[in-house]
C-alpha positions as a Python dict, from the first residue, in 0.01 Angstrom:
ca = {
    (1, 'M'): (0, 0, 0),
    (2, 'K'): (-176, 332, -44),
    (3, 'T'): (-554, 303, -39),
    (4, 'K'): (-747, 428, -337),
    (5, 'N'): (-986, 719, -298),
    (6, 'I'): (-1327, 674, -456),
    (7, 'F'): (-1268, 992, -660),
    (8, 'S'): (-931, 874, -798),
    (9, 'P'): (-1073, 785, -1144),
    (10, 'L'): (-1184, 1146, -1192),
    (11, 'K'): (-817, 1239, -1233),
    (12, 'V'): (-830, 1063, -1571),
    (13, 'R'): (-963, 1309, -1831),
    (14, 'E'): (-1144, 1047, -2041),
    (15, 'Y'): (-1327, 901, -1743),
    (16, 'R'): (-1406, 1248, -1611),
    (17, 'S'): (-1577, 1327, -1941),
    (18, 'L'): (-1762, 996, -1941),
    (19, 'F'): (-1881, 1042, -1584),
    (20, 'S'): (-1991, 1402, -1648),
    (21, 'A'): (-2191, 1291, -1951),
    (22, 'Q'): (-2342, 1003, -1753),
    (23, 'I'): (-2475, 1238, -1486),
    (24, 'F'): (-2674, 1431, -1748),
    (25, 'S'): (-2788, 1108, -1913),
    (26, 'D'): (-2895, 945, -1585),
    (27, 'M'): (-3077, 1261, -1487),
    (28, 'G'): (-3263, 1251, -1817),
    (29, 'N'): (-3376, 895, -1750),
    (30, 'W'): (-3568, 1011, -1441),
    (31, 'L'): (-3623, 1387, -1466),
    (32, 'D'): (-3959, 1360, -1642),
    (33, 'L'): (-4115, 1096, -1414),
    (34, 'I'): (-4319, 1341, -1207),
    (35, 'A'): (-4408, 1552, -1510),
    (36, 'L'): (-4551, 1247, -1687),
    (37, 'Q'): (-4762, 1162, -1381),
    (38, 'V'): (-4884, 1521, -1353),
    (39, 'I'): (-4999, 1515, -1717),
    (40, 'I'): (-5178, 1181, -1668),
    (41, 'V'): (-5349, 1267, -1338),
    (42, 'Y'): (-5400, 1646, -1341),
    (43, 'N'): (-5426, 1723, -1714),
    (44, 'W'): (-5601, 1409, -1841),
    (45, 'N'): (-5773, 1300, -1515),
    (46, 'L'): (-5689, 933, -1571),
    (47, 'N'): (-5698, 667, -1299),
    (48, 'E'): (-5439, 450, -1124),
    (49, 'T'): (-5424, 201, -1412),
    (50, 'A'): (-5284, 469, -1643),
    (51, 'V'): (-5003, 551, -1399),
    (52, 'A'): (-4928, 179, -1359),
    (53, 'A'): (-4904, 152, -1740),
    (54, 'L'): (-4657, 442, -1736),
    (55, 'I'): (-4434, 273, -1478),
    (56, 'I'): (-4441, -50, -1680),
    (57, 'A'): (-4352, 135, -2002),
    (58, 'L'): (-4059, 296, -1818),
    (59, 'A'): (-3925, -30, -1676),
    (60, 'L'): (-3997, -282, -1952),
    (61, 'P'): (-3709, -184, -2186),
    (62, 'W'): (-3457, -236, -1905),
    (63, 'V'): (-3585, -591, -1848),
    (64, 'I'): (-3628, -714, -2206),
    (65, 'V'): (-3350, -508, -2370),
    (66, 'G'): (-3092, -415, -2105),
    (67, 'P'): (-2942, -756, -2020),
    (68, 'F'): (-2891, -853, -2384),
    (69, 'T'): (-2788, -536, -2569),
    (70, 'S'): (-2419, -579, -2491),
    (71, 'V'): (-2411, -853, -2756),
    (72, 'F'): (-2491, -594, -3022),
    (73, 'V'): (-2326, -292, -2863),
    (74, 'D'): (-1989, -472, -2862),
    (75, 'R'): (-1998, -473, -3246),
    (76, 'W'): (-2023, -95, -3267),
    (77, 'S'): (-1826, 202, -3145),
    (78, 'R'): (-1929, 264, -2783),
    (79, 'K'): (-1882, 636, -2827),
    (80, 'T'): (-2107, 640, -3135),
    (81, 'V'): (-2375, 434, -2960),
    (82, 'M'): (-2388, 672, -2664),
    (83, 'V'): (-2392, 989, -2875),
    (84, 'V'): (-2664, 855, -3107),
    (85, 'C'): (-2874, 740, -2808),
    (86, 'D'): (-2848, 1083, -2643),
    (87, 'L'): (-2942, 1272, -2961),
    (88, 'S'): (-3225, 1029, -3044),
    (89, 'R'): (-3373, 1061, -2695),
    (90, 'I'): (-3408, 1434, -2752),
    (91, 'V'): (-3656, 1357, -3031),
    (92, 'F'): (-3866, 1137, -2801),
    (93, 'V'): (-3856, 1394, -2520),
    (94, 'I'): (-3977, 1671, -2752),
    (95, 'G'): (-4253, 1434, -2864),
    (96, 'L'): (-4363, 1394, -2502),
    (97, 'I'): (-4427, 1768, -2480),
    (98, 'F'): (-4688, 1740, -2755),
    (99, 'A'): (-4827, 1391, -2678),
    (100, 'P'): (-5207, 1415, -2737),
    (101, 'N'): (-5309, 1109, -2534),
    (102, 'I'): (-5189, 829, -2306),
    (103, 'Y'): (-5131, 586, -2595),
    (104, 'V'): (-4888, 811, -2781),
    (105, 'L'): (-4722, 902, -2451),
    (106, 'L'): (-4661, 536, -2360),
    (107, 'V'): (-4510, 461, -2703),
    (108, 'L'): (-4274, 759, -2669),
    (109, 'V'): (-4177, 658, -2314),
    (110, 'F'): (-4108, 301, -2426),
    (111, 'G'): (-3896, 418, -2720),
    (112, 'K'): (-3696, 650, -2499),
    (113, 'G'): (-3644, 361, -2257),
    (114, 'I'): (-3503, 136, -2530),
    (115, 'L'): (-3243, 402, -2613),
    (116, 'G'): (-3155, 428, -2245),
    (117, 'A'): (-3114, 51, -2226),
    (118, 'L'): (-2880, 67, -2528),
    (119, 'F'): (-2681, 353, -2377),
    (120, 'D'): (-2614, 173, -2048),
    (121, 'P'): (-2408, -129, -2167),
    (122, 'A'): (-2209, 100, -2396),
    (123, 'R'): (-2131, 316, -2093),
    (124, 'Q'): (-2039, 9, -1886),
    (125, 'S'): (-1800, -112, -2158),
    (126, 'T'): (-1643, 232, -2195),
    (127, 'I'): (-1552, 252, -1826),
    (128, 'K'): (-1289, -22, -1868),
    (129, 'L'): (-1142, 165, -2167),
    (130, 'T'): (-1098, 494, -1980),
    (131, 'V'): (-932, 400, -1647),
    (132, 'P'): (-639, 184, -1539),
    (133, 'E'): (-725, -160, -1402),
    (134, 'E'): (-642, -53, -1046),
    (135, 'D'): (-900, 229, -1065),
    (136, 'L'): (-1179, 12, -1207),
    (137, 'P'): (-1361, -68, -878),
    (138, 'Q'): (-1376, 300, -786),
    (139, 'A'): (-1483, 396, -1139),
    (140, 'V'): (-1766, 143, -1136),
    (141, 'T'): (-1874, 256, -790),
    (142, 'L'): (-1892, 620, -898),
    (143, 'S'): (-2089, 520, -1205),
    (144, 'Q'): (-2333, 312, -1001),
    (145, 'L'): (-2367, 595, -749),
    (146, 'S'): (-2478, 826, -1033),
    (147, 'V'): (-2738, 570, -1147),
    (148, 'N'): (-2879, 516, -798),
    (149, 'V'): (-2876, 877, -684),
    (150, 'M'): (-3043, 1002, -1002),
    (151, 'K'): (-3329, 755, -951),
    (152, 'I'): (-3412, 967, -647),
    (153, 'V'): (-3278, 1311, -732),
    (154, 'G'): (-3404, 1312, -1095),
    (155, 'P'): (-3776, 1292, -1011),
    (156, 'A'): (-3721, 1539, -728),
    (157, 'L'): (-3556, 1790, -963),
    (158, 'G'): (-3845, 1736, -1202),
    (159, 'G'): (-4084, 1814, -921),
    (160, 'L'): (-3892, 2132, -842),
    (161, 'C'): (-3907, 2235, -1210),
    (162, 'I'): (-4284, 2181, -1210),
    (163, 'A'): (-4320, 2388, -894),
    (164, 'T'): (-4116, 2680, -1029),
    (165, 'L'): (-4135, 2669, -1410),
    (166, 'G'): (-4451, 2476, -1500),
    (167, 'P'): (-4560, 2116, -1564),
    (168, 'R'): (-4386, 2069, -1901),
    (169, 'S'): (-4057, 2239, -1812),
    (170, 'P'): (-3880, 1912, -1712),
    (171, 'F'): (-3901, 1792, -2074),
    (172, 'I'): (-3720, 2101, -2202),
    (173, 'I'): (-3448, 2076, -1937),
    (174, 'E'): (-3420, 1702, -2002),
    (175, 'A'): (-3363, 1759, -2376),
    (176, 'I'): (-3093, 2016, -2297),
    (177, 'G'): (-2931, 1764, -2060),
    (178, 'F'): (-2915, 1495, -2329),
    (179, 'L'): (-2767, 1750, -2570),
    (180, 'I'): (-2497, 1843, -2318),
    (181, 'S'): (-2424, 1474, -2257),
    (182, 'A'): (-2383, 1415, -2632),
    (183, 'F'): (-2146, 1710, -2672),
    (184, 'I'): (-1931, 1590, -2380),
    (185, 'L'): (-1917, 1237, -2522),
    (186, 'M'): (-1805, 1375, -2859),
    (187, 'T'): (-1484, 1490, -2688),
    (188, 'L'): (-1388, 1131, -2607),
    (189, 'P'): (-1127, 956, -2824),
    (190, 'S'): (-1234, 650, -3021),
    (191, 'L'): (-1133, 421, -2728),
    (192, 'K'): (-1087, 113, -2944),
    (193, 'E'): (-984, -215, -2785),
    (194, 'S'): (-690, -403, -2929),
    (195, 'N'): (-926, -664, -3073),
    (196, 'E'): (-1187, -417, -3192),
    (197, 'D'): (-1129, -495, -3558),
    (198, 'T'): (-1236, -858, -3533),
    (199, 'D'): (-1358, -1051, -3836),
    (200, 'Q'): (-1697, -1214, -3868),
    (201, 'S'): (-1579, -1550, -3735),
    (202, 'Q'): (-1454, -1384, -3416),
    (203, 'I'): (-1784, -1204, -3381),
    (204, 'R'): (-1966, -1538, -3402),
    (205, 'V'): (-1744, -1672, -3123),
    (206, 'Q'): (-1821, -1364, -2914),
    (207, 'K'): (-2193, -1418, -2971),
    (208, 'K'): (-2164, -1778, -2851),
    (209, 'S'): (-1962, -1679, -2543),
    (210, 'F'): (-2213, -1415, -2438),
    (211, 'W'): (-2440, -1665, -2263),
    (212, 'K'): (-2148, -1824, -2083),
    (213, 'E'): (-2023, -1486, -1964),
    (214, 'F'): (-2375, -1375, -1870),
    (215, 'K'): (-2417, -1690, -1657),
    (216, 'E'): (-2085, -1624, -1481),
    (217, 'G'): (-2230, -1307, -1331),
    (218, 'L'): (-2540, -1490, -1209),
    (219, 'S'): (-2324, -1772, -1072),
    (220, 'H'): (-2113, -1526, -873),
    (221, 'I'): (-2426, -1375, -720),
    (222, 'R'): (-2563, -1718, -633),
    (223, 'H'): (-2244, -1826, -455),
    (224, 'T'): (-2171, -1502, -265),
    (225, 'T'): (-2397, -1494, 41),
    (226, 'V'): (-2386, -1127, 137),
    (227, 'L'): (-2421, -1013, -225),
    (228, 'K'): (-2707, -1254, -289),
    (229, 'L'): (-2884, -1129, 23),
    (230, 'A'): (-2827, -763, -66),
    (231, 'I'): (-2964, -803, -420),
    (232, 'S'): (-3258, -1016, -301),
    (233, 'V'): (-3350, -779, -21),
    (234, 'S'): (-3318, -469, -240),
    (235, 'S'): (-3527, -632, -515),
    (236, 'V'): (-3810, -718, -275),
    (237, 'A'): (-3782, -372, -122),
    (238, 'F'): (-3811, -213, -468),
    (239, 'F'): (-4117, -428, -534),
    (240, 'L'): (-4282, -310, -211),
    (241, 'I'): (-4194, 54, -282),
    (242, 'F'): (-4325, 43, -639),
    (243, 'L'): (-4655, -99, -519),
    (244, 'Y'): (-4738, 258, -421),
    (245, 'D'): (-4472, 474, -588),
    (246, 'G'): (-4687, 547, -891),
    (247, 'L'): (-4983, 615, -662),
    (248, 'L'): (-4817, 889, -456),
    (249, 'I'): (-4965, 1155, -679),
    (250, 'Y'): (-5314, 1031, -588),
    (251, 'F'): (-5218, 1030, -220),
    (252, 'A'): (-5100, 1391, -251),
    (253, 'K'): (-5412, 1491, -439),
    (254, 'S'): (-5633, 1337, -168),
    (255, 'L'): (-5453, 1551, 90),
    (256, 'G'): (-5520, 1867, -110),
    (257, 'F'): (-5176, 1909, -271),
    (258, 'N'): (-5195, 2079, -612),
    (259, 'E'): (-4945, 2041, -898),
    (260, 'T'): (-4702, 2292, -748),
    (261, 'S'): (-4712, 2165, -391),
    (262, 'F'): (-4682, 1807, -514),
    (263, 'G'): (-4359, 1913, -686),
    (264, 'V'): (-4237, 2057, -356),
    (265, 'L'): (-4325, 1729, -180),
    (266, 'I'): (-4119, 1524, -425),
    (267, 'S'): (-3837, 1781, -412),
    (268, 'A'): (-3821, 1723, -36),
    (269, 'V'): (-3747, 1356, -103),
    (270, 'G'): (-3462, 1452, -337),
    (271, 'F'): (-3318, 1705, -92),
    (272, 'G'): (-3331, 1440, 180),
    (273, 'S'): (-3145, 1196, -46),
    (274, 'V'): (-2866, 1451, -100),
    (275, 'V'): (-2838, 1513, 274),
    (276, 'G'): (-2841, 1138, 336),
    (277, 'S'): (-2566, 1079, 78),
    (278, 'L'): (-2345, 1347, 230),
    (279, 'S'): (-2408, 1207, 578),
    (280, 'A'): (-2329, 852, 467),
    (281, 'G'): (-2006, 978, 311),
    (282, 'Q'): (-1909, 1160, 630),
    (283, 'W'): (-2015, 888, 876),
    (284, 'T'): (-1860, 565, 750),
    (285, 'N'): (-1897, 322, 1041),
    (286, 'W'): (-2176, 154, 844),
    (287, 'K'): (-1907, 1, 620),
    (288, 'K'): (-1843, -259, 891),
    (289, 'R'): (-2202, -384, 862),
    (290, 'P'): (-2352, -247, 537),
    (291, 'L'): (-2621, -516, 509),
    (292, 'S'): (-2735, -451, 865),
    (293, 'T'): (-2748, -79, 785),
    (294, 'M'): (-2960, -148, 476),
    (295, 'T'): (-3210, -359, 667),
    (296, 'L'): (-3225, -123, 965),
    (297, 'M'): (-3313, 163, 731),
    (298, 'M'): (-3585, -62, 584),
    (299, 'V'): (-3732, -119, 930),
    (300, 'I'): (-3750, 255, 998),
    (301, 'G'): (-3871, 328, 644),
    (302, 'G'): (-4143, 64, 675),
    (303, 'M'): (-4277, 227, 989),
    (304, 'I'): (-4281, 571, 827),
    (305, 'T'): (-4450, 438, 512),
    (306, 'S'): (-4722, 281, 727),
    (307, 'I'): (-4780, 617, 900),
    (308, 'V'): (-4805, 791, 562),
    (309, 'G'): (-5054, 526, 452),
    (310, 'L'): (-5269, 593, 759),
    (311, 'G'): (-5276, 956, 647),
    (312, 'G'): (-5395, 845, 305),
    (313, 'M'): (-5674, 650, 477),
    (314, 'Q'): (-5773, 973, 658),
    (315, 'L'): (-5706, 807, 995),
    (316, 'I'): (-5442, 1063, 1089),
    (317, 'S'): (-5389, 1420, 972),
    (318, 'F'): (-5086, 1649, 962),
    (319, 'H'): (-5010, 1997, 835),
    (320, 'D'): (-4860, 2009, 484),
    (321, 'V'): (-4523, 2110, 634),
    (322, 'V'): (-4516, 1789, 838),
    (323, 'W'): (-4583, 1579, 527),
    (324, 'I'): (-4295, 1758, 351),
    (325, 'L'): (-4064, 1687, 648),
    (326, 'I'): (-4166, 1321, 636),
    (327, 'A'): (-4084, 1317, 264),
    (328, 'F'): (-3742, 1464, 347),
    (329, 'L'): (-3682, 1188, 604),
    (330, 'I'): (-3779, 922, 348),
    (331, 'G'): (-3512, 1064, 114),
    (332, 'V'): (-3249, 1041, 388),
    (333, 'L'): (-3341, 678, 460),
    (334, 'N'): (-3333, 592, 89),
    (335, 'S'): (-2973, 713, 61),
    (336, 'F'): (-2867, 517, 366),
    (337, 'S'): (-3005, 206, 194),
    (338, 'I'): (-2870, 268, -156),
    (339, 'I'): (-2510, 357, -67),
    (340, 'P'): (-2446, 47, 150),
    (341, 'Y'): (-2591, -165, -133),
    (342, 'G'): (-2346, -10, -381),
    (343, 'F'): (-2063, -72, -135),
    (344, 'I'): (-2158, -441, -104),
    (345, 'L'): (-2177, -472, -483),
    (346, 'Q'): (-1823, -337, -511),
    (347, 'T'): (-1654, -522, -225),
    (348, 'E'): (-1807, -860, -307),
    (349, 'T'): (-1747, -855, -685),
    (350, 'P'): (-1414, -896, -868),
    (351, 'S'): (-1335, -623, -1118),
    (352, 'K'): (-1358, -864, -1412),
    (353, 'L'): (-1717, -952, -1319),
    (354, 'M'): (-1838, -607, -1214),
    (355, 'G'): (-2021, -522, -1537),
    (356, 'R'): (-2203, -854, -1562),
    (357, 'V'): (-2292, -871, -1192),
    (358, 'S'): (-2418, -512, -1176),
    (359, 'S'): (-2617, -560, -1498),
    (360, 'S'): (-2772, -885, -1370),
    (361, 'A'): (-2854, -723, -1036),
    (362, 'Q'): (-3017, -425, -1207),
    (363, 'S'): (-3220, -656, -1429),
    (364, 'I'): (-3347, -852, -1126),
    (365, 'Q'): (-3437, -534, -942),
    (366, 'T'): (-3605, -379, -1245),
    (367, 'F'): (-3808, -695, -1302),
    (368, 'A'): (-3936, -671, -944),
    (369, 'M'): (-4018, -303, -1001),
    (370, 'L'): (-4198, -395, -1323),
    (371, 'L'): (-4434, -639, -1153),
    (372, 'A'): (-4538, -405, -874),
    (373, 'P'): (-4727, -111, -1039),
    (374, 'A'): (-5003, -318, -1196),
    (375, 'L'): (-5063, -504, -869),
    (376, 'G'): (-5053, -173, -680),
    (377, 'A'): (-5313, -22, -913),
    (378, 'I'): (-5543, -323, -870),
    (379, 'L'): (-5507, -309, -492),
    (380, 'A'): (-5563, 68, -491),
    (381, 'E'): (-5894, 31, -674),
    (382, 'W'): (-5994, -242, -430),
    (383, 'I'): (-5876, -109, -90),
    (384, 'G'): (-5751, 245, -162),
    (385, 'V'): (-5410, 410, -200),
    (386, 'G'): (-5359, 459, 173),
    (387, 'A'): (-5420, 93, 251),
    (388, 'V'): (-5171, -9, -20),
    (389, 'M'): (-4907, 209, 147),
    (390, 'V'): (-4986, 56, 487),
    (391, 'L'): (-4946, -295, 345),
    (392, 'S'): (-4621, -196, 176),
    (393, 'G'): (-4491, -39, 496),
    (394, 'I'): (-4574, -348, 702),
    (395, 'G'): (-4414, -572, 439),
    (396, 'T'): (-4098, -360, 437),
    (397, 'L'): (-4087, -359, 817),
    (398, 'L'): (-4121, -739, 836),
    (399, 'L'): (-3866, -796, 558),
    (400, 'G'): (-3610, -563, 714),
    (401, 'S'): (-3660, -706, 1063),
    (402, 'S'): (-3631, -1070, 956),
    (403, 'V'): (-3317, -1016, 746),
    (404, 'L'): (-3160, -798, 1018),
    (405, 'I'): (-3213, -1076, 1274),
    (406, 'Y'): (-3082, -1339, 1030),
    (407, 'V'): (-2769, -1137, 948),
    (408, 'S'): (-2699, -1075, 1317),
    (409, 'R'): (-2739, -1442, 1413),
    (410, 'K'): (-2532, -1573, 1123),
    (411, 'K'): (-2276, -1291, 1162),
    (412, 'I'): (-2281, -1227, 787),
    (413, 'T'): (-2053, -944, 678),
    (414, 'V'): (-1864, -820, 373),
    (415, 'N'): (-1530, -949, 255),
    (416, 'K'): (-1278, -801, 498),
    (417, 'E'): (-990, -779, 249),
    (418, 'A'): (-1210, -614, -13),
    (419, 'Q'): (-1348, -373, 246),
    (420, 'A'): (-998, -269, 347),
    (421, 'S'): (-886, -224, -11),
    (422, 'T'): (-1175, 7, -93),
    (423, 'S'): (-1176, 224, 216),
    (424, 'V'): (-1169, 595, 153),
}
């Protein structure tokens, strides 16, 4: 049997349009992250608590809205939902350009996040309507790759825009991106399911079955060891990263980086993530032990984060170029953690459960990310930004080391048949 290439779904015009639109939409979800922090720290001179509030406002919609919106989205046209969400987000983005204070900014960020959380389940549902069943695993993997990569590349591109075009330029580019996404989605056919025109009694049955179907995804995670470990480890890792992620701008400021050079620093992370993604695609031996690869990258990343934290504590000092190279290396390591995670998600999940499992996993990870910023801000005021990074680095190092040892001793690996069927 001929193996499927990961890019096979792109041969289908409808999916190609959906994926192209998703790239612009995913980019818009993250492009303004650095710009928002620059406004809060450099323009308004607010403290760590304000940045923590920003991170919470960004993540909260995905926790309280994301897992449940499919109940409502299924009643509407997926195409219409996505187009309306894209066009509505333009309004919120333009509002961010003129936000007069942190309170208005947080409301706009939260509103934009709700629209993003509505867009995502509509996109997930549309995937199944655009590709044949045999292409579904590859289609979901490509879609998830866009989500994960843009979490890294989006802020980096925003940083590059700040460095070259000014601090508010990411908002303008972001609005244009949402507009392009909407226009591409308008080219899609209606993509109605055979049972789309259900009556109200059928809708009531669908509403009742939602909880059962939602629990099936959680049950699959709970009973699949490697998947459960991958999601758990990545969630804790995200928590440790987001302890200091919103504080990086203060770290950079303490080292003498201005708005422009801070943009360059974040751009280095994004460039590293691109290089890492290309390297992971070229060197594929990690597919034999993706969980071990994830945890090994965490061990190395934990050590580097601790070194960066020592710099924030003024215990070590490097030239700005060295800090930028370190940021590049962090981007490479991030990719080598994210891509194996996406591979595990695909190989350990049946196609019929992919949407529910990926949505549940994202909700768990986002919840962990949501808890971290406030704690990070409190710790930063108590012990300083550098010390928070050192603690995070040590925690990541210990987590990665312990899971790596556990996986090696228990010889835990991915499903061999699924791995073979998804090789590229």
